[in-house]
TIMARVO-61769 format. One record per residue (C-alpha): residue number from 1; x, y, z. Coordinates in steps of 0.2 Angstrom, whole numbers. Example, Ala and Ser with C-alpha at 12.3 -4.5 7.8 and 13.67 -1.06 7.14 Angstrom:
BEGIN
<1; <62; -22; 39>> <2; <68; -5; 36>> 
REM end
This chain:
BEGIN
<1; <-457; 48; 18>> <2; <-448; 39; 33>> <3; <-445; 20; 36>> <4; <-431; 8; 30>> <5; <-439; -9; 31>> <6; <-454; -15; 20>> <7; <-462; -29; 12>> <8; <-474; -30; -2>> <9; <-478; -35; -20>> <10; <-467; -29; -35>> <11; <-477; -17; -46>> <12; <-464; -12; -58>> <13; <-449; -23; -60>> <14; <-431; -17; -63>> <15; <-430; -12; -82>> <16; <-414; -23; -84>> <17; <-423; -38; -78>> <18; <-411; -40; -64>> <19; <-424; -41; -50>> <20; <-440; -51; -46>> <21; <-454; -50; -58>> <22; <-470; -40; -56>> <23; <-481; -48; -44>> <24; <-467; -56; -34>> <25; <-469; -54; -15>> <26; <-453; -46; -8>> <27; <-444; -39; 7>> <28; <-434; -23; 5>> <29; <-422; -11; 12>> <30; <-419; 7; 8>> <31; <-415; 23; 17>> <32; <-433; 30; 17>> <33; <-450; 27; 9>> <34; <-455; 12; 19>> <35; <-471; 20; 25>> <36; <-477; 24; 8>> <37; <-489; 14; -3>> <38; <-475; 13; -16>> <39; <-457; 16; -16>> <40; <-441; 12; -27>> <41; <-428; 1; -19>> <42; <-411; -6; -25>> <43; <-412; -23; -32>> <44; <-397; -28; -22>> <45; <-407; -25; -6>> <46; <-422; -35; -11>> <47; <-426; -54; -7>> <48; <-441; -64; -13>> <49; <-452; -69; 2>> <50; <-455; -88; 2>> <51; <-473; -95; 2>> <52; <-480; -97; 19>> <53; <-471; -81; 26>> <54; <-483; -67; 29>> <55; <-477; -50; 22>> <56; <-480; -42; 39>> <57; <-467; -54; 46>> <58; <-455; -52; 32>> <59; <-455; -33; 34>> <60; <-448; -35; 52>> <61; <-432; -44; 45>> <62; <-421; -32; 34>> <63; <-412; -19; 44>> <64; <-411; -28; 62>> <65; <-411; -45; 55>> <66; <-397; -43; 43>> <67; <-387; -32; 56>> <68; <-388; -47; 68>> <69; <-383; -59; 55>> <70; <-368; -50; 49>> <71; <-362; -46; 67>> <72; <-364; -64; 72>> <73; <-354; -69; 57>> <74; <-341; -56; 61>> <75; <-338; -65; 77>> <76; <-331; -80; 68>> <77; <-335; -98; 74>> <78; <-345; -97; 90>> <79; <-348; -116; 92>> <80; <-346; -119; 111>> <81; <-341; -101; 114>> <82; <-349; -89; 127>> <83; <-357; -74; 118>> <84; <-364; -59; 127>> <85; <-378; -50; 118>> <86; <-382; -33; 127>> <87; <-399; -25; 123>> <88; <-405; -42; 120>> <89; <-423; -38; 121>> <90; <-422; -25; 106>> <91; <-425; -29; 88>> <92; <-406; -32; 84>> <93; <-404; -41; 100>> <94; <-418; -54; 98>> <95; <-411; -59; 81>> <96; <-393; -60; 88>> <97; <-398; -71; 102>> <98; <-407; -83; 90>> <99; <-393; -83; 77>> <100; <-379; -85; 89>> <101; <-388; -99; 97>> <102; <-392; -107; 80>> <103; <-373; -106; 77>> <104; <-369; -116; 93>> <105; <-365; -102; 105>> <106; <-369; -102; 123>> <107; <-378; -85; 123>> <108; <-379; -73; 138>> <109; <-393; -61; 136>> <110; <-392; -44; 145>> <111; <-408; -33; 147>> <112; <-412; -18; 156>> <113; <-427; -24; 166>> <114; <-432; -42; 171>> <115; <-448; -40; 161>> <116; <-438; -37; 146>> <117; <-430; -54; 147>> <118; <-447; -63; 145>> <119; <-445; -76; 131>> <120; <-427; -75; 128>> <121; <-423; -92; 135>> <122; <-435; -99; 122>> <123; <-425; -90; 109>> <124; <-409; -98; 114>> <125; <-402; -88; 129>> <126; <-393; -99; 142>> <127; <-392; -85; 154>> <128; <-403; -69; 156>> <129; <-396; -55; 167>> <130; <-401; -37; 171>> <131; <-384; -32; 177>> <132; <-367; -37; 169>> <133; <-361; -40; 187>> <134; <-372; -55; 187>> <135; <-363; -64; 172>> <136; <-357; -80; 180>> <137; <-341; -83; 170>> <138; <-330; -73; 157>> <139; <-336; -73; 139>> <140; <-327; -75; 123>> <141; <-336; -62; 113>> <142; <-348; -47; 115>> <143; <-361; -41; 103>> <144; <-366; -24; 110>> <145; <-381; -14; 105>> <146; <-382; -2; 120>> <147; <-365; 7; 121>> <148; <-362; 20; 134>> <149; <-354; 14; 151>> <150; <-361; -3; 148>> <151; <-348; -6; 133>> <152; <-334; -3; 145>> <153; <-341; -15; 158>> <154; <-344; -28; 144>> <155; <-326; -26; 138>> <156; <-320; -31; 156>> <157; <-329; -48; 155>> <158; <-321; -54; 139>> <159; <-307; -67; 139>> <160; <-290; -60; 133>> <161; <-290; -61; 114>> <162; <-309; -60; 112>> <163; <-319; -48; 102>> <164; <-331; -35; 106>> <165; <-342; -28; 92>> <166; <-350; -11; 95>> <167; <-366; -13; 85>> <168; <-377; 1; 92>> <169; <-378; 16; 104>> <170; <-395; 14; 112>> <171; <-389; 22; 128>> <172; <-385; 38; 119>> <173; <-372; 41; 132>> <174; <-353; 43; 130>> <175; <-342; 27; 131>> <176; <-329; 26; 145>> <177; <-315; 13; 143>> <178; <-302; 8; 156>> <179; <-288; 6; 143>> <180; <-274; 4; 157>> <181; <-284; -11; 163>> <182; <-284; -18; 145>> <183; <-265; -16; 144>> <184; <-262; -26; 159>> <185; <-273; -41; 153>> <186; <-260; -48; 141>> <187; <-267; -53; 125>> <188; <-277; -39; 118>> <189; <-296; -39; 117>> <190; <-301; -32; 100>> <191; <-315; -19; 100>> <192; <-323; -15; 83>> <193; <-336; -3; 77>> <194; <-348; -13; 67>> <195; <-356; -6; 51>> <196; <-369; -16; 41>> <197; <-363; -20; 23>> <198; <-376; -15; 10>> <199; <-382; -27; -4>> <200; <-393; -35; 9>> <201; <-402; -46; -3>> <202; <-393; -63; -1>> <203; <-392; -61; 18>> <204; <-411; -56; 19>> <205; <-414; -72; 8>> <206; <-405; -82; 21>> <207; <-416; -75; 35>> <208; <-432; -78; 26>> <209; <-427; -96; 23>> <210; <-424; -98; 41>> <211; <-441; -91; 45>> <212; <-449; -102; 32>> <213; <-441; -117; 40>> <214; <-448; -112; 57>> <215; <-430; -110; 65>> <216; <-430; -91; 66>> <217; <-444; -80; 74>> <218; <-444; -62; 69>> <219; <-452; -57; 86>> <220; <-465; -45; 79>> <221; <-471; -37; 96>> <222; <-484; -25; 88>> <223; <-494; -24; 72>> <224; <-505; -9; 68>> <225; <-512; 0; 53>> <226; <-501; 14; 46>> <227; <-513; 28; 52>> <228; <-507; 23; 70>> <229; <-489; 27; 66>> <230; <-488; 40; 80>> <231; <-494; 28; 93>> <232; <-482; 15; 87>> <233; <-468; 27; 87>> <234; <-472; 32; 105>> <235; <-473; 14; 111>> <236; <-456; 10; 103>> <237; <-448; 26; 111>> <238; <-456; 21; 128>> <239; <-449; 3; 126>> <240; <-466; -4; 127>> <241; <-463; -16; 112>> <242; <-454; -32; 114>> <243; <-445; -35; 97>> <244; <-451; -27; 81>> <245; <-466; -16; 77>> <246; <-475; -17; 60>> <247; <-486; -4; 51>> <248; <-498; -12; 38>> <249; <-502; 0; 24>> <250; <-519; -5; 15>> 
REM end
């Protein structure tokens, strides 16, 4: 059964008592089974959903939200720094824009089409661009979810000594880097491949708390019953959904 992110009610708690009790509302992450009526998940990747947060909203958080949280944290202190987020209209991108802005960054959001930039200033983006050539000044760090040729272009915008995190490869195209240009720049810019660290529970709890306090918007762009999974998948692949899509299983 496909799907990695889900939220629901605990039916059978962990036998060793290490997880939430039966009846607790939880958000979960696991490789598969999210589109099922029941599934087993590691306790380490579970967090209790606070009162007042809908399960449909909580279900949008685990994979993309924790990826963005861990990636922004990997950038180090960003207060007063310019941070470029590519693919800012996607699931990870919208979380990254908000979390970097909450941490005090001046966020530059790059999107593929003007329509995809709608709402990003309200999430904290100082600039929204559809081409990296339009970025008005160098940046201190990049959180890249697109990859392909765009990653090389983003690298050229980073101040010497800055950090570029390759978080995703939405472009599904080879990356081309001008390494000779980087050698001539002086202090080396760091380029790292980001990998999410499992044991998502504590980070997921942090995100749920931010949602409960009204300072983080999971950006659920589409909600539909589970029997419309094919339609929802098509909408996502055709980039007709801004943010996350949630299937509700009755």
